[in-house]
DRENMAR-621722 format. One record per atom (N, C-alpha, C): residue in three letters; x, y, z. Coordinates in steps of 0.001 Angstrom, whole numbers, plus 500000, padded with zeros to 6 digits. Example, Ala and Ser with C-alpha at 12.3 -4.5 7.8 and 13.67 -1.06 7.14 Angstrom:
# residues 2
ALA513190494310507800;ALA512300495500507800;ALA513200496700507800;SER512850497750507080;SER513670498940507140;SER512900500030507870;
END
This chain:
# residues 169
MET500598498806500206;MET499876500358500006;MET501044501107500353;LEU501877501383501073;LEU502889502374501239;LEU503447502392499446;LEU503944501598498983;LEU504534501672497476;LEU503684502322496396;LEU502168502039496672;LEU501173502508495583;LEU500980503905495807;THR501017503997497392;THR500469505649497405;THR502384506607496802;LYS503226505840497170;LYS504453506521497256;LYS504497506967495139;ALA503888505979494244;ALA504090505505492969;ALA502924507180492757;VAL501622507141493285;VAL500734507841492662;VAL501397509172493398;ASN501794509183494421;ASN502656510753494587;ASN503626511284493611;LEU504159510438493221;LEU505563510785492366;LEU504766511463491080;LEU504054510214491101;LEU503280510858489088;LEU502436511860489451;ASP502111512282490439;ASP501048513193491077;ASP501978514904490762;LYS502937514401490950;LYS504227515380491354;LYS504359515786489958;TRP505101515057489128;TRP505980515386487932;TRP504944515936486305;LEU503758514674486662;LEU503332514885485445;LEU502408515976485031;PRO501523516873485982;PRO501272517639485685;PRO501861519230485084;PRO503354519178486043;PRO504251520525485192;PRO504317520216483491;VAL504645518616483362;VAL504767518547482103;VAL503735518167480919;ILE502561518055481727;ILE501099518264480600;ILE501042519602480649;THR500954520381481647;THR500975521740480991;THR501024522172480054;ARG503015522403479751;ARG503912522610479036;ARG503420522225477674;VAL502921520796477875;VAL502313520169476131;VAL501705520827476085;SER500543521188476810;SER499087521793476914;SER499646523168476128;ASP500188523984476596;ASP500651525445476314;ASP501383524916475024;LEU501962524439474454;LEU502036524435473150;LEU501192524017471859;GLY500844523319472405;GLY499076523265471692;GLY498461524591471649;MET498340525503472662;MET497414526301472443;MET498140527204471786;GLY499796527211471857;GLY500579527994470839;GLY500439528107469469;VAL500321526108468904;VAL499659525771467484;VAL498751526481467383;LEU497711526146468294;LEU496205526920467913;LEU495983528552467399;VAL496841529133468212;VAL497039530344467764;VAL497408530622466300;ALA498382529668466261;ALA499059529898465031;ALA498140529402463697;MET497303528583464309;MET496438527841463324;MET495424529037462884;VAL494953529703463828;VAL493739530779463895;VAL494591532101462594;LEU495987532728462838;LEU496517533519461989;LEU496457533029460859;LEU496503531854460556;LEU497023530983459311;LEU495658531234458475;THR494380530955459572;THR493344531109458407;THR492697532448458442;VAL493026533047458975;VAL492893534548459130;VAL493363535383458237;ALA494787534950457633;ALA495751535391456627;ALA495105534686455346;ASP494708533492455262;ASP494064532897454191;ASP492745533590453712;VAL491944533787454743;VAL490890534045454250;VAL490553535746453667;VAL491478536265454468;VAL491783537994454078;VAL492538537549452713;LEU493527537066452129;LEU494418536556450857;LEU493668536468449651;ARG492186535148450126;ARG491059535103449317;ARG490514536111449203;ARG489861536473450017;ARG488863537500449946;ARG489312538955449257;PHE490225539388449775;PHE490598540731448877;PHE492090540788447539;PHE492444539900447851;PHE493458539659446640;PHE493227538148445677;HIS492486537695445880;HIS492030536667445036;HIS493287535703444981;SER493985535346445503;SER495018534838445990;SER495329533669447462;PRO494456532870447474;PRO494357531843448726;PRO495866531425448726;LEU495930530606449983;LEU497146530265450582;LEU496975528575450235;THR497547528101448903;THR497201526678448560;THR497844525961449850;PHE498367525584450764;PHE498599524881451445;PHE498335524797453201;SER497262526305452966;SER496649526177454150;SER495709525274455107;TYR495559524473454072;TYR493760523307454576;TYR495123522344455070;GLU496232522061454245;GLU496671521138454491;GLU497506521173456225;LEU498309522423456082;LEU498850522900457289;LEU498370523052458594;THR496853523373458196;THR495928523538459095;THR495321521848459735;GLY495270521401459134;GLY494739519929459686;GLY496112519533460134;ALA497309519555460006;ALA498265519047460436;ALA498427519726462167;MET497962520881461888;MET498240521701463273;MET496961521324464258;LEU496344521158463283;LEU495061520267464600;LEU495341519024465421;VAL496308518475464978;VAL496514517226465349;VAL497188517379466548;LEU498312518420466621;LEU498977518782467206;LEU498050519404468552;VAL496837520491467978;VAL496220520962469375;VAL495571520000470054;VAL494629519342469180;VAL493912518276469953;VAL494967517466470455;PHE496350517025470154;PHE496660516113470760;PHE497396516093472152;PHE497641517341471740;PHE498676517781473040;PHE497727518528474082;VAL496273518632474364;VAL495540519271474984;VAL494267518059475824;VAL494693517198475163;VAL493797516250475583;VAL494118515463477435;ALA495102515495477231;ALA496217515151479214;ALA495425516203479863;TYR495527517339479481;TYR495329518628480372;TYR493887518561480523;ALA493204518121479556;ALA491840518085480168;ALA491083516747480918;GLY492035515477481062;GLY491972514449481726;GLY492636515396483400;ILE494048516124483405;ILE494008516613484652;ILE493252517223485723;GLN492232517832484047;GLN491001518699484841;GLN489942518607485310;LYS490284516995484909;LYS489049516164485098;LYS487789516913484525;SER487822517237483144;SER486491517721482368;SER486072517196480883;HIS486594516249481351;HIS486259514610479914;HIS484459514674480479;VAL483529514258479643;VAL482522513900479675;VAL482318512630480763;SER481753512521481730;SER481227511448482321;SER479580511501482894;ILE479363510394483066;ILE477827509782483142;ILE477662509321484183;ASP477035509862485161;ASP477094508655486928;ASP475867508547487656;ILE474914508924486577;ILE473295508613486807;ILE473007507586487234;LEU473331506239487390;LEU473664505247487915;LEU474563505218489265;THR475368505077488993;THR476557505184489859;THR476956506123491208;SER476333507305490802;SER476534508299492102;SER475076507778493007;ARG474598506840492698;ARG473687506051494057;ARG474015505035494537;PHE475627504472494234;PHE476062503650494734;PHE476972504276496115;PRO477570503461496956;PRO477765503770498149;PRO479271503902498072;PRO480025504784498626;PRO481169505360497893;PRO482215503799497802;LYS481954503364498754;LYS483029501722498027;LYS482617501557496986;ALA481789501140496310;ALA481291500840495169;ALA481493501495493988;GLN481140502440494680;GLN481838504155493794;GLN483217503835493387;ALA483991503801493603;ALA485244503934493785;ALA485544502633493242;ILE485235501488493263;ILE485560500355492527;ILE485588500264490972;THR483811501044491008;THR483549500606489496;THR484344502091489049;ASN484824503212489389;ASN485074504055488856;ASN486943503538488521;ALA487278502847489428;ALA488509502062488992;ALA488638501111487860;PHE487432500481487905;PHE487119499776486837;PHE487040500242485092;VAL486343500931485192;VAL485868502013483976;VAL488020502925484041;TYR487989503623484563;TYR489660504034484492;TYR490757502778483926;PHE490285501501484849;PHE491003500563484098;PHE491110500474482481;LEU489523500323482279;LEU489474499895480623;LEU489897501123479873;SER489808501939480483;SER490147503379479902;SER491822503270479542;ILE492250502950480800;ILE493838503026480394;ILE494122501847479636;CYS493656500565479815;CYS493463499650478512;CYS493699500600476799;LEU492339500589476804;LEU492169501425475455;LEU493172502018475491;PHE493510503232475754;PHE494510504444475189;PHE495663503959475433;GLY496299503184476134;GLY497566502329475889;GLY497516501806474756;ALA496970500584474454;ALA496457500022472458;ALA496318501692471873;VAL495714502036471955;VAL496005503614470957;VAL497025504136470965;THR497750504288472049;THR499350504651471644;THR500282503744471282;TRP500179502489471747;TRP500919501359470481;TRP500846501724469370;ARG499235501512468694;ARG498983501780467450;ARG499577502841466864;SER499486504093467394;SER500266505246467330;SER501770505163466165;ILE502435504623467684;ILE503482504431467707;ILE504205503440466287;ILE503311502459466267;ILE503238501339464949;ILE502993502452463680;TYR501803503049463606;TYR501642504066462487;TYR502885505124461803;ALA502919505362463109;ALA504135506525462871;ALA505642505754462384;ILE505620504818462739;ILE507340503862462127;ILE506968503352460886;CYS505469502687460364;CYS505539503045458720;CYS505161504387458302;PHE504998505261458371;PHE504829506665457956;PHE506398506550457922;LEU506921506863458956;LEU508476507112458852;LEU509204505853457636;GLN509267504495457679;GLN509646503720456986;GLN509460504440455318;GLN508122504341455224;GLN507454504472453836;GLN507685505941452952;GLY508430506438453767;GLY508253507970453837;GLY507219508721453056;ARG506269508602454287;ARG504983509628453533;ARG505026510467453930;VAL504541511667452958;VAL505192512696452992;VAL503149513618452211;SER503020515145453298;SER502059515665452826;SER502048515736451093;GLY500775516253450727;GLY501051516824448917;GLY501411518098448537;ILE500953518696449338;ILE501654520121448465;ILE503145520658449456;LEU502639520573450717;LEU504256521198451585;LEU505185519934451824;GLU504902518645451278;GLU505807517447451642;GLU506388517642452968;PHE505649517737453863;PHE506640517451455249;PHE506120515973455387;PRO506872515159456125;PRO506519513932456727;PRO505254513894457778;TYR504746512638457455;TYR503080512724458591;TYR503862512015459702;TYR505070511348459784;TYR505604510819460975;TYR505376511357462371;PRO505839512940462365;PRO506127513463463643;PRO505069513623464197;PHE503608513598463153;PHE502195513933463730;PHE501796512880464357;ALA502086511582463660;ALA501507510245464263;ALA502181510114465614;PHE503596510396465752;PHE504354510202466827;PHE503898511360468061;ALA503419512320467568;ALA502452513472468043;ALA501219512999469126;VAL500914512132468337;VAL499274511861468466;VAL499588510471469881;ALA501114509609469521;ALA501247509149470254;ALA501209509502471584;PHE502465510318471607;PHE502457510918472908;PHE501640511851473460;GLY500710512481473151;GLY499085512873473840;GLY498232512045474568;ILE498426510721473651;ILE497650510072474069;ILE498229508660475342;LEU499623509027475391;LEU500417508209476349;LEU500569509458477568;LEU500327510295477484;LEU500272511498478769;LEU498460511301479279;LEU497568511403478538;LEU495986511193478734;LEU495951509508479602;ALA496785508688479104;ALA496945507082479758;ALA497702507245481435;LEU498700508175481374;LEU499118508039482853;LEU498453509175483706;VAL497734510269482906;VAL496906510748483654;VAL495618509599484528;LEU495235509092483050;LEU494111507717483786;LEU494531506876484689;LEU496072506265484341;LEU496724505523485527;LEU496618506202487043;VAL497147507831487496;VAL497186508057488307;VAL495628507985489055;GLN494463508325488223;GLN493461508542488880;GLN493075506913489215;PHE493346506092488638;PHE492768504990488688;PHE493365504269489742;LEU494919504775490037;LEU495152504773491991;LEU494816505136492772;ASN494483505767492637;ASN493427507118493451;ASN491957506456493774;PHE491669505997493028;PHE490624504996493113;PHE490890503910493857;ILE491632502948493725;ILE492157502080494178;ILE492512502187495470;ASN493095502896496189;ASN493202503513497444;ASN492346503649497857;GLU491018504273497129;GLU490050504583497923;GLU489416503399498361;ALA489315502708497242;ALA488344501744497517;ALA489177500726498836;VAL489849500532498766;VAL490922499749499684;VAL490733500626501359;SER490755501777501153;SER490688502454502210;SER488984502399502962;LYS488528502121502418;LYS487020502607502545;LYS486218501200503380;
END
């Protein structure tokens, strides 16, 4: 039990600052994406000369925004949850149910991380690049894996907290 508590405390200590920095990076990319879209609209509207690469670059940037921010939402516990049924359970049953759901979530996001890494390696080996700007796809697939891995670690901390809660009640 003491080892479990130490593990949770260690993850709780270093994970939020890392996730906050990654989220800040995602928000910076969002600002750049907005500026790119505004520039594209202005150039298209007033100069009849749109940026040919804006759609492609915006899509790539969106990947970074979404997957660099998803773990931050996990830390803030702002993901959607429905607890109509479980809110009526006794506290220990709620903790056990939550632990089970978080365990399944960790398994799911662990699998997504694993497959994203494999996908990124395939992109790297095949030399897949975008159509217009010809930037490689593999860094974005690795970014997906990294963001989902951070989310899985957040879920792991919350899972361990629910286990501690279930054991202590």
